[in-house]
DRENPA-146219 format. One record per residue (C-alpha): residue number from 1; residue in one letter; x negated, y, z. Coordinates in nm, 3 decimals, decimal comma. Example, Ala and Ser with C-alpha at 12.3 -4.5 7.8 and 13.67 -1.06 7.14 Angstrom:
<rs>
R  num  residuo     east    north       up
R    1        A   -1,230   -0,450    0,780
R    2        S   -1,367   -0,106    0,714
</rs>
This chain:
<rs>
R  num  residuo     east    north       up
R    1        X   -1,309    0,331    3,345
R    2        X   -1,644    0,321    3,168
R    3        X   -1,653   -0,060    3,193
R    4        X   -1,306   -0,077    3,037
R    5        X   -1,421    0,128    2,738
R    6        X   -1,737   -0,080    2,700
R    7        X   -1,529   -0,400    2,700
R    8        X   -1,311   -0,302    2,408
R    9        X   -1,552   -0,077    2,217
R   10        X   -1,578   -0,332    1,937
R   11        X   -1,228   -0,478    1,976
R   12        X   -1,087   -0,296    1,675
R   13        X   -1,374   -0,407    1,452
R   14        X   -1,338   -0,772    1,555
R   15        X   -0,963   -0,773    1,489
R   16        X   -1,009   -0,597    1,154
R   17        X   -1,280   -0,843    1,051
R   18        X   -1,035   -1,126    1,121
R   19        X   -0,720   -0,973    0,966
R   20        X   -0,869   -0,835    0,645
R   21        X   -0,998   -1,169    0,510
R   22        X   -0,670   -1,336    0,607
R   23        X   -0,484   -1,076    0,402
R   24        X   -0,720   -1,099    0,103
R   25        X   -0,733   -1,480    0,095
R   26        X   -0,355   -1,508    0,133
R   27        X   -0,289   -1,277   -0,161
R   28        X   -0,563   -1,441   -0,371
R   29        X   -0,429   -1,793   -0,310
R   30        X   -0,069   -1,685   -0,371
R   31        X   -0,168   -1,511   -0,694
R   32        X   -0,367   -1,809   -0,818
R   33        X   -0,085   -2,052   -0,738
R   34        X    0,164   -1,828   -0,915
R   35        X   -0,069   -1,788   -1,214
R   36        X   -0,160   -2,156   -1,248
R   37        X    0,184   -2,301   -1,180
R   38        X    0,547   -2,203   -1,148
R   39        X    0,533   -2,229   -0,771
R   40        X    0,539   -1,929   -0,542
R   41        X    0,431   -1,886   -0,181
R   42        X    0,730   -1,696   -0,050
R   43        X    0,570   -1,623    0,284
R   44        X    0,236   -1,493    0,147
R   45        X    0,353   -1,141    0,065
R   46        X    0,511   -1,103    0,406
R   47        X    0,200   -1,228    0,588
R   48        X   -0,022   -0,994    0,386
R   49        X    0,212   -0,701    0,454
R   50        X    0,209   -0,764    0,829
R   51        X   -0,170   -0,799    0,825
R   52        X   -0,193   -0,467    0,639
R   53        X    0,033   -0,295    0,895
R   54        X   -0,180   -0,424    1,182
R   55        X   -0,498   -0,323    0,996
R   56        X   -0,357    0,028    0,947
R   57        X   -0,274    0,092    1,310
R   58        X   -0,586   -0,068    1,453
R   59        X   -0,797    0,104    1,188
R   60        X   -0,652    0,440    1,295
R   61        X   -0,781    0,371    1,646
R   62        X   -1,121    0,284    1,506
R   63        X   -1,111    0,612    1,314
R   64        X   -1,055    0,803    1,637
R   65        X   -1,342    0,617    1,803
R   66        X   -1,580    0,703    1,520
R   67        X   -1,435    1,054    1,476
R   68        X   -1,367    0,971    1,111
R   69        X   -1,025    1,132    1,075
R   70        X   -0,984    1,426    0,844
R   71        X   -1,038    1,758    1,013
R   72        X   -1,024    2,121    0,912
R   73        X   -1,395    2,190    0,925
R   74        X   -1,366    2,517    0,733
R   75        X   -1,187    2,675    1,029
R   76        X   -1,386    2,500    1,302
R   77        X   -1,723    2,591    1,151
R   78        X   -1,634    2,963    1,155
R   79        X   -1,552    2,967    1,525
R   80        X   -1,808    3,078    1,781
R   81        X   -1,979    2,785    1,954
R   82        X   -1,812    2,859    2,288
R   83        X   -1,464    2,793    2,142
R   84        X   -1,544    2,464    1,970
R   85        X   -1,515    2,246    2,284
R   86        X   -1,175    2,404    2,361
R   87        X   -1,052    2,333    2,011
R   88        X   -1,174    1,975    2,038
R   89        X   -0,991    1,939    2,370
R   90        X   -0,674    2,082    2,213
R   91        X   -0,701    1,847    1,915
R   92        X   -0,748    1,545    2,140
R   93        X   -0,454    1,655    2,358
R   94        X   -0,226    1,678    2,056
R   95        X   -0,336    1,333    1,936
R   96        X   -0,274    1,176    2,277
R   97        X    0,066    1,346    2,317
R   98        X    0,175    1,238    1,969
R   99        X    0,067    0,880    2,038
R  100        X    0,250    0,873    2,372
R  101        X    0,572    0,984    2,200
R  102        X    0,536    0,726    1,922
R  103        X    0,458    0,461    2,184
R  104        X    0,779    0,537    2,374
R  105        X    0,998    0,534    2,062
R  106        X    0,836    0,222    1,917
R  107        X    0,890    0,032    2,244
R  108        X    1,259    0,125    2,229
R  109        X    1,284   -0,012    1,875
R  110        X    1,099   -0,331    1,966
R  111        X    1,319   -0,383    2,271
R  112        X    1,623   -0,355    2,044
R  113        X    1,472   -0,612    1,807
R  114        X    1,402   -0,851    2,093
R  115        X    1,758   -0,820    2,220
R  116        X    1,906   -0,889    1,876
R  117        X    1,655   -1,170    1,812
R  118        X    1,565   -1,041    1,466
R  119        X    1,327   -1,259    1,268
R  120        X    1,132   -1,194    0,951
R  121        X    1,288   -1,328    0,631
R  122        X    1,010   -1,558    0,505
R  123        X    0,788   -1,640    0,804
R  124        X    1,081   -1,660    1,048
R  125        X    0,870   -1,502    1,324
R  126        X    1,021   -1,246    1,560
R  127        X    1,016   -0,913    1,376
R  128        X    0,891   -0,755    1,698
R  129        X    0,555   -0,924    1,628
R  130        X    0,519   -0,721    1,310
R  131        X    0,641   -0,402    1,476
R  132        X    0,411   -0,473    1,771
R  133        X    0,130   -0,318    1,570
R  134        X    0,275    0,026    1,643
R  135        X    0,257    0,022    2,025
R  136        X   -0,073   -0,168    2,021
R  137        X   -0,222    0,090    1,786
R  138        X   -0,079    0,377    1,991
R  139        X   -0,221    0,237    2,316
R  140        X   -0,562    0,194    2,153
R  141        X   -0,547    0,551    2,017
R  142        X   -0,441    0,686    2,358
R  143        X   -0,736    0,506    2,519
R  144        X   -0,965    0,647    2,249
R  145        X   -0,821    0,992    2,322
R  146        X   -0,898    0,950    2,691
R  147        X   -1,246    0,839    2,594
R  148        X   -1,274    1,154    2,380
R  149        X   -1,169    1,369    2,679
R  150        X   -1,443    1,212    2,888
R  151        X   -1,704    1,260    2,614
R  152        X   -1,599    1,623    2,560
R  153        X   -1,613    1,692    2,932
R  154        X   -1,954    1,529    2,973
R  155        X   -2,099    1,710    2,670
R  156        X   -1,963    2,048    2,782
R  157        X   -2,098    2,007    3,138
R  158        X   -2,441    1,900    3,013
R  159        X   -2,486    2,227    2,816
</rs>
């Protein structure tokens, strides 16, 4: 399991480094073309939106990895030290459970989209590609949650 985590430890960062410039350049070029001429890149807004959705879900996974999500430190800091690992375990459990539920429901929606062969209006790609960010992000967050369980367990046993 440790090798699996090591393999994709930087996966989110690599994907974000690729998607963000694509989004920025697409919007910049579309804006410049619209400003300098009467032409419009119809597909540019849609591509940028889908990039932003993917960035959001993958970025949430990166936030879990780096423990950068907002927390209620005012409550946690007042707890005795012996309860803090339990609260961290509870928090991670809730995150993993929530992500499992969202994963299940998003797969149902995507399956429905595949069956109806829905495509995006401008790019004409299967809409399931855009919605695919949800299960991919959830799987990454679940794996980060499992990684958090392992880190919490190893830090509590080393004390």
